[in-house]
C-alpha positions as CSV (number, residue, x, y, z in Angstrom):
1,M,-105.3,69.1,-117.6
2,T,-106.9,71.6,-115.4
3,E,-108.8,74.6,-116.6
4,A,-107.1,78.0,-116.4
5,P,-108.3,80.2,-113.5
6,P,-111.3,82.3,-114.6
7,A,-111.0,86.0,-114.9
8,T,-113.2,88.3,-112.7
9,S,-114.3,91.8,-113.1
10,A,-113.2,92.8,-109.6
11,A,-109.5,92.1,-110.0
12,P,-107.0,92.1,-112.9
13,S,-107.1,88.9,-114.8
14,T,-104.4,86.3,-114.2
15,T,-105.6,84.1,-117.0
16,P,-103.1,83.8,-119.8
17,S,-104.2,85.3,-123.1
18,L,-106.1,83.1,-125.6
19,P,-103.2,83.1,-128.1
20,L,-100.8,81.9,-125.4
21,R,-103.2,79.2,-124.3
22,L,-103.7,78.1,-127.9
23,A,-99.9,78.0,-128.5
24,A,-99.6,75.8,-125.4
25,E,-102.3,73.4,-126.6
26,T,-100.7,73.3,-130.0
27,G,-97.3,72.5,-128.5
28,G,-98.7,70.0,-126.1
29,T,-100.6,68.0,-128.7
30,F,-97.5,68.1,-131.0
31,L,-95.5,66.5,-128.2
32,L,-98.3,63.9,-127.5
33,V,-98.6,62.7,-131.1
34,F,-94.8,62.8,-131.8
35,A,-94.0,60.7,-128.8
36,L,-96.9,58.3,-128.9
37,V,-96.8,57.6,-132.7
38,G,-93.0,57.5,-132.6
39,A,-93.1,54.8,-130.0
40,A,-95.9,52.9,-131.7
41,S,-94.5,53.0,-135.2
42,C,-90.8,53.2,-134.8
43,T,-89.8,51.5,-131.5
44,A,-92.6,49.2,-130.5
45,V,-91.3,46.7,-133.0
46,F,-87.9,47.8,-134.2
47,P,-86.7,46.3,-137.5
48,D,-84.2,43.9,-136.0
49,E,-84.4,40.1,-136.0
50,Q,-83.9,40.0,-132.2
51,N,-86.1,43.1,-131.6
52,T,-83.4,44.3,-129.2
53,V,-84.8,47.7,-128.6
54,G,-88.5,47.1,-129.1
55,V,-90.7,48.6,-126.4
56,G,-93.9,46.6,-127.1
57,L,-97.4,47.6,-126.1
58,L,-96.4,48.4,-122.5
59,G,-93.8,50.8,-123.8
60,V,-96.3,52.6,-126.0
61,A,-98.8,52.9,-123.2
62,L,-96.2,54.2,-120.8
63,T,-94.9,56.7,-123.4
64,L,-98.4,58.3,-123.7
65,G,-99.0,58.2,-120.0
66,L,-95.7,59.9,-119.2
67,T,-96.2,62.4,-122.1
68,V,-99.6,63.4,-120.8
69,M,-98.2,63.6,-117.3
70,I,-95.5,66.0,-118.5
71,A,-98.0,68.1,-120.6
72,A,-100.4,68.4,-117.7
73,S,-97.6,69.5,-115.3
74,A,-96.0,71.9,-117.7
75,L,-99.0,73.3,-119.5
76,G,-101.7,73.0,-116.9
77,P,-101.0,76.5,-115.5
78,V,-101.1,78.0,-119.0
79,S,-104.0,76.4,-120.9
80,G,-105.1,73.5,-118.7
81,G,-102.9,71.0,-120.7
82,H,-105.9,69.4,-122.4
83,C,-104.2,68.3,-125.6
84,N,-107.4,66.6,-126.6
85,P,-110.7,68.0,-128.0
86,A,-112.7,65.4,-126.0
87,V,-111.2,66.6,-122.7
88,T,-111.9,70.2,-123.6
89,V,-115.6,69.4,-124.4
90,G,-115.9,67.3,-121.3
91,L,-114.6,70.2,-119.1
92,A,-117.0,72.6,-120.9
93,V,-120.0,70.3,-120.2
94,A,-119.0,70.1,-116.6
95,G,-118.8,73.9,-116.3
96,R,-115.1,74.0,-116.0
97,H,-114.1,75.5,-119.3
98,R,-115.6,78.4,-121.4
99,W,-117.7,77.2,-124.3
100,A,-116.4,80.1,-126.4
101,D,-112.9,78.6,-126.3
102,V,-113.8,75.0,-127.2
103,L,-113.5,75.4,-131.0
104,P,-110.3,77.4,-130.9
105,Y,-108.8,74.8,-128.5
106,A,-109.9,71.9,-130.7
107,L,-108.4,73.6,-133.8
108,A,-105.1,74.2,-132.0
109,Q,-105.0,70.6,-130.9
110,V,-105.7,69.2,-134.3
111,V,-103.0,71.5,-135.8
112,G,-100.5,70.6,-133.2
113,G,-101.2,66.8,-133.5
114,T,-100.9,67.0,-137.3
115,L,-97.6,68.9,-137.1
116,G,-96.3,66.3,-134.7
117,A,-97.2,63.4,-137.1
118,G,-95.7,65.3,-140.0
119,A,-92.5,65.9,-138.1
120,L,-92.3,62.2,-137.2
121,L,-92.6,61.3,-140.9
122,L,-89.8,63.7,-141.7
123,V,-87.6,61.9,-139.2
124,A,-88.7,58.5,-140.6
125,S,-87.8,59.6,-144.1
126,Q,-84.2,59.9,-143.0
127,G,-84.0,56.3,-141.9
128,Q,-83.1,53.2,-143.9
129,P,-84.6,52.9,-147.5
130,G,-88.2,51.8,-147.2
131,F,-88.5,52.7,-143.5
132,R,-90.9,55.6,-144.0
133,S,-93.1,53.7,-146.5
134,G,-93.1,50.8,-144.1
135,V,-94.4,53.1,-141.3
136,L,-97.2,54.4,-143.6
137,D,-98.1,50.9,-145.0
138,G,-98.6,49.7,-141.5
139,G,-101.2,52.4,-140.9
140,F,-99.0,54.9,-139.1
141,A,-100.4,53.8,-135.7
142,S,-103.9,55.0,-136.9
143,N,-107.1,54.0,-135.2
144,G,-109.7,51.8,-136.9
145,F,-112.4,49.2,-136.7
146,G,-113.0,46.0,-138.7
147,E,-110.0,45.2,-140.8
148,H,-108.3,48.3,-139.5
149,S,-108.7,47.2,-135.9
150,P,-105.5,45.4,-134.5
151,G,-107.8,42.6,-133.2
152,G,-110.5,42.8,-135.8
153,F,-113.1,44.4,-133.5
154,S,-116.4,45.6,-135.0
155,L,-117.6,49.1,-135.2
156,L,-119.9,48.5,-132.3
157,G,-117.1,47.1,-130.2
158,V,-114.8,50.0,-130.9
159,A,-117.6,52.5,-130.3
160,V,-118.5,51.1,-126.9
161,A,-114.8,50.8,-125.9
162,E,-113.9,54.4,-127.0
163,T,-117.0,55.8,-125.3
164,L,-116.4,54.1,-122.0
165,A,-112.7,54.6,-121.9
166,T,-113.0,58.3,-122.7
167,A,-115.7,58.7,-120.1
168,I,-113.5,57.1,-117.5
169,F,-110.5,59.2,-118.5
170,V,-112.4,62.5,-118.4
171,G,-114.1,61.5,-115.2
172,V,-110.7,61.0,-113.5
173,I,-109.5,64.4,-114.8
174,L,-112.6,66.1,-113.4
175,R,-112.2,64.4,-110.1
176,V,-108.5,64.9,-109.5
177,T,-108.5,68.5,-110.7
178,G,-111.7,69.4,-108.8
179,R,-112.1,71.5,-105.7
180,D,-111.3,68.7,-103.3
181,G,-108.1,67.8,-105.1
182,S,-106.5,64.4,-105.0
183,P,-104.2,62.5,-102.5
184,V,-101.7,62.1,-105.4
185,P,-100.6,64.9,-107.9
186,A,-103.3,65.3,-110.6
187,P,-100.8,64.7,-113.5
188,V,-99.7,61.4,-112.0
189,A,-103.3,60.2,-111.7
190,I,-104.2,61.3,-115.2
191,G,-101.1,59.8,-116.8
192,G,-101.5,56.6,-114.9
193,T,-105.2,56.3,-115.9
194,L,-104.3,56.8,-119.6
195,T,-101.6,54.2,-119.4
196,I,-104.0,51.6,-118.1
197,L,-106.7,52.5,-120.7
198,L,-104.2,52.2,-123.5
199,L,-103.2,48.7,-122.4
200,T,-106.9,47.8,-122.6
201,L,-107.7,49.5,-125.9
202,I,-104.7,49.0,-128.1
203,P,-105.9,45.6,-129.4
204,V,-109.4,47.0,-129.9
205,S,-108.9,50.2,-131.8
206,N,-105.3,51.2,-131.3
207,A,-106.6,53.3,-128.5
208,S,-107.7,56.8,-129.5
209,L,-109.7,58.6,-126.8
210,N,-108.5,61.7,-128.7
211,P,-109.9,63.0,-132.0
212,A,-106.9,65.2,-132.6
213,R,-104.5,62.2,-132.2
214,S,-106.6,60.1,-134.6
215,F,-106.9,62.8,-137.3
216,A,-103.1,63.5,-137.1
217,T,-102.2,59.9,-138.2
218,A,-105.2,59.1,-140.4
219,V,-104.6,62.1,-142.7
220,F,-101.1,60.7,-143.6
221,A,-102.0,57.0,-143.5
222,G,-104.5,57.3,-146.4
223,P,-108.1,57.7,-147.4
224,E,-109.2,54.3,-146.0
225,W,-108.0,55.3,-142.5
226,L,-109.3,58.8,-142.8
227,A,-112.7,57.5,-143.7
228,Q,-113.0,55.9,-140.3
229,W,-111.9,59.0,-138.4
230,W,-115.5,60.0,-137.6
231,V,-115.7,57.1,-135.2
232,F,-112.8,58.5,-133.2
233,L,-114.4,62.0,-133.2
234,V,-118.0,61.0,-132.3
235,F,-117.5,58.4,-129.6
236,P,-114.6,59.9,-127.6
237,V,-116.6,63.2,-127.5
238,F,-119.7,61.3,-126.5
239,G,-117.9,59.7,-123.6
240,A,-116.5,63.0,-122.5
241,V,-120.0,64.6,-122.6
242,L,-121.3,61.7,-120.4
243,A,-118.5,62.3,-117.9
244,G,-119.0,66.1,-117.9
245,A,-122.7,65.8,-117.5
246,A,-122.3,63.3,-114.6
247,A,-119.8,65.6,-112.9
248,R,-122.2,68.6,-113.2
249,V,-125.1,66.7,-111.7
250,L,-123.0,65.3,-108.8
251,R,-121.7,68.8,-108.1
252,R,-125.2,70.2,-107.9
253,R,-126.3,67.5,-105.5
């Protein structure tokens, strides 16, 4: 989740082409959604009386943390490994990503995430009769507030939680990928931070922090879930903007 090195006019550009970067963001977000939603909807509570292979909330949080760590390590040198429109916006606000690339990145992330969710449903349709419908009837690990919140949290509670968590997440990304670096590898710090934040937010909103991830599941889960997607677009992006603006001010000082 670092920005690709900027091109200069004095030397040949070493920055990967935009199509290559967009392909990386598409693939990375595909992996993120496929792994996260697969863990949340298929193995967090496996359909077995003893739940012998259920991974629970900790397993879901670790799945996303490890997936983001892998994506940041593998795709960071290509596209930055954002896999999240909020991260892309936060980096742009901080002056670490080109504004002209924000919309293409976001579109690639949404497409990749939606393809990941669709592929997961294809796999689910090959399970026992009723398995796919059960996954969708349960909301397909979508994010929500009110009756769609796992803990029944209000819109205000979800808005505050998503804003603060995304601000923390993007703030950590900006810090560990900055000029001064980090005492631990950046992907480890980023993945660990996301794991902790998921453990905090899953009962509140099912933990979004990522508009592409939220859209990918809501579009399949149904209109009632999709109608709440705006919350998981507005507030994660707002949190990312706060983190990016703070980083920019601190850097100037």
